[in-house]
N, C-alpha and C positions, 0 to 999 in steps of 0.2 A: 725298501725305500720307496718312495714312487718318484717320478721324474721331478726337479726341483726340491726334493728333500734330501736330507741326511742324518746321519744317527742323531745328532744332537738336537735337530727340530722334533724328529720323531719322539725320541726319549721324552722331550719338554713336553710335548703334547699328551704322552700317555701320563706323566706325572701329573699334568695339569688336570687331566679329567679323573684322576684318582683323588686328587684335593678337592674337586667339584662335587664329588659325590662322598665327600668325608669316609675314605677308604685308606685313611693312613696306616692301617696295618698291612696292606699289601705292598709289598716290595717289588719293583721292576728291576729284573736282571737282564742285561741286553747280550745278546750273541750276534756278534756281526760274522757276515761271511765276505764283507768287503767287497759287494759285488755293486758296481754300478747299475743305475735304471736304465732302461731303454724307453726312448720315445722318437721313433723314427718319423719324421713328418711325411703324411699322407702324399705328397708330391714328389718323395725322394724316388729315383729309378728302381729301387729294390721293393718298394712296396708297389709299384705301379706293375712291376714285372710279375709280382707274386699273384696280385690281383687277376691280372690278364690269364695267367695260367689257370687260376681258380674258375675264370668265367669259361674258357675253354671245356673244363671239366663238370661244367654246369652246378658249381659249388658257389655259396654265397662268399662275396669277396670283400665284405665288410670288414675293415680291420678292427680289432678289439685289444683287451689287455688281459692279461694274467698274472697272477697274483704268486709267482714263483720265480726262481732267480735261474739265470743263465748267463754265460759268458758273452753274449751278445752285447749287453750293456757294458761289458769291459771294452771290447772293440769299438764301439761307438763313442766312448769316451776318447779313443785315440783317434777318431775322424774317419773310423770304418762303420757306415751304416748297416744295418741289418733288421731282419723280419724273422721272428721266430714262428716256424712252421713245421708240422709233423703230425703223423698219425697217433691215434690212442687218446687217451684222456691222463690227466696229471692224477686223477685218482687211482689209477691203476698202476702208475710208474712207481719205480724205487721202492717197491713193497715185495715182501716175501714170495709174493704170487703175482708177480708183474706179469701183465699179457697184452697184447693188442691184436685187435681183431684182422684177420686176414684181409677182408676186403677195405678194411682202411690202410692197411700197408699196400695193398695193389693200388688203391686211388690215390696215396701219397706218391707211389713210384711214377705212377702216370704225370702227377703234376711236376714232380722233377724232373722228368724227361721233358716236358713241355719247357720248363725254364731252361734247361739246357741247351735246345735246340733252337730256341726262339731267336729270331733275328732282331727283336726290338730293343 
């Protein structure tokens, strides 16, 4: 679910689209991971810190969104803001042949070091 959505609204939207397109023979089965969505405001210090570290590494600091679940949304729901960041691609993650390019691990390590040593 995206920020502002819950299982009920998403299921209703899916069922509405099926009805609109006369796909009554299609059934929606819902699998819930019960993970809260994450939408940390751009002005949050956690976002700004990651952006600053990305700038130092000469990487694009523009925030984006991803279509997978993390525990960051759970923490956020309890008042702990967060940013999802790391090397690699979700396309290679959690597969039989999972891998991450060494240069991406090295770049992420430098960014984590910048985050940990920054005085901002």
